[in-house]
C-alpha positions, 0 to 999 in steps of 0.5 A: 710427489708420487715419484720414487726417491732413491737418494736420501743424502745430498751434497751441495753440488746436487742442489747447485746442479738441480737449480741449473736444471730448473732454469733449463726446464723453464726455458724448455717449458716456454718452448713446449707450451707454444709448440704445435700439438702440445695440449691439443687433447680432449678435455679430461677430468681425473681425481685423487682421493685420500682417506684414513684407516681406522679400527672398529672403535673409530681410532686411526690405525697404522696399517697402510702398507699392509692394506696396500699390499693386500689390495694389490692395485696400482691405483692405490698408493701410500700417503704421508702417515701410516693411517693414510691411503690414496686412490687414483682415478683414471681420467675420463673425458669431460663429456657424456656422463663423467661424474657417473664414471668417477663415482663408479670407479671411486665406489669400486676402489673403496670396496676393494680397499674396504675388503683389504682393510677388513682382512687386517681388522681395519676400515677406510673412512673418507673425511677431511680430518678424523675427529678421533686423532690425537696429538700423539698420532701426528708425530714422526713415529707414524710417518709412512716408512717410504723414502720420499716421505722420510727424505722430504721430512728431513729436508723440510726440517733443515729449513724450518726449526722443529719442533714448532707450535701449530695453532689449531683452527679450533674454538679455543685456538689451542696449539699442537707441537709438531716435529715433522711433516707427520702433522699432515696426516691429519688432512685428507682431500679429494683432488680434481684434475682438469686438462687445460689448453695452454692458450686457455690456461690463464683464464681457466686458472683465474676462474678456478681461483674465483670459483673455489670459495662458494664450492668450498662453502658448500663442501665443508667436511673437516669441522672437528680438528683433533676432536674440537669444534673449529673451522668448517674446513680445518684442513686449510689452516692446518695444511698451510701451517704444516708445510707453509711458513705462516698462518692461514689467511695471513697475507704474509703467507701468500708466498708460503709453500702452501698458499692461495696466491697473491694476485691474478695470473697474467702469464699462464702456466709458465709464470706459475712454474717460474714463481715456484722455482724463484720463490721456494728452496729446493727440497729434493735435488734428485737429478733426472737421467734426461736433461731438459734439453735432451734431443727429442723425436718428432711429436715427443715432449721433454720430461722436465723431471726436475721441474715436476719434482720441485712443483710437487713440493709447492702445494698451492690450492690450485696448482699447475701440472705439466704432463710429458704426454703432452698437456697441462692440467689444473689440480684443484686441491682444496676440496675435502675427502668424503663424505660419499662418492656422490658428495665428492662428484657433486662438488667436482661438478659444481667446481668444474662447471662454475670454473668453465663458465667463468673462464668463458666470460668475455671480460677478464676476471681481474677487471671484475673483482680485486684479488684481495676479495677473492683470497678473503672469500677462500678463507671465509668459506673455509672458516664459516662454510655456509655461514660465510658472506662472500664477495662476488663481481657486481656492477662496481669493482671498487665495491664488490657485492657480498652475499650469504653463501647459500644465496650465492651458491643457488644463484651460481648453480645455473652458471655451473650447469651452463659450463658443464653442458657447454663442455659436452656433459649430458644435461641430465648428468649435470642436473643430477650432480648439481642437484646434490649441491642444491639439496645440501644448501637447502637443508643446510647440512654439509658433512661439517655441519652433520659432524657438529650436530652428531657430536652435540647429540652424543655428548648429551649422554657420553663423555667427549672421547666416547662421543667422538668414537661414536660419531666416527663409527656412525659417520662411517656406517652412513658413508657406506650407504652411499647416500649423500650427506644432506640426507643423513639423519642426525643421531637421536639424543638417546641415553648411552646404551 
């Protein structure tokens, strides 16, 4: 969805031709993934970081275009609402010290964004969902004035009646009346990309589906949707409802535009792209100047622009990415933004290491655990965080074992270490990154837990809205220290000054 959209009006013929192009793209993709040289690249990892912009009183501020112009770095991009920004890290080899490199570049970009935002009286904050957001912040007037968001908003409105009631994942199950995709501005994530060889794609993707739940349980950072207590990762159901067709965790929603999936993968990346084509309406029928069957020079691969654009409007939590430079990637979309670069790179290390370890197991994962249990894990982890009970492969597929998330995570950390070291990551680098996860689980303090504890402390002597603002400001100050969240002190329950 980062592609520039130059059209805003479409005829039915545009949709018809685009659908034909999608079929041609799938045919071309089947040939490409089997062609010599495709995907035979060094394994790399990259990431995208979404963030909020806030004022000095902790409220969201609609300044993303001004901040982007001031920072003047092509790694910084606009996001869906005017108080959102995204930064894109350069991919690095998954060997040596990749997480140190990712953390350093993240800190560099954050410093640049902070300086640019400061010139406009704002500051960036990395958090899954900003507690001080209100219903009025998530309407169409706050949608970023970029053609691709406006066109996407218009085309989705064609398919889904608006306004509609979005059930908030808070303790009261309150509703938000949504009129556009601007509701997605409530969600900020840390999206990790892993380059995967075509012949290994099925195993790696299935491993990612199993691995994400225990990692998400340890990574929660979105526990105050619209300022009210809710899921540990409230982004998950909010995002599914905002772009999808049904509620989070609903089996009927497994075919929604945002979904976890409805079964173990059997047919590699081609199957996932084909599912996206066959299951979902075209939203942006922008035709490429290069036909999928365009003659290519030796060693060149087709762009498949229509397929990539369509896939960019299907937001599965683990998503395939085709890159015409000659490779496939898995995009891990479920991790939240923040609290610090150290936390996010530790989450990445745990997720990548565990995924690679599981993918290297001799048995197929579909023989080890029913997919229904894997999907249930995902939503349990999002809802309950470290309080979840998670299924994991045991001796019997018919009755998989269940473990408290902290116990399971501790048991899986050696597996993640093995996956990283086997990929070529320095042992000390892997141990340092995974040590953050171990310490977080030992203290029981994720970002989500810290937010709830801080709110409880501030509400002893503040009204709810004042407590939320103090929480966000304290969170921002602690995030700037770069110390991982398990070390953060909970605010004292002092009287309001």
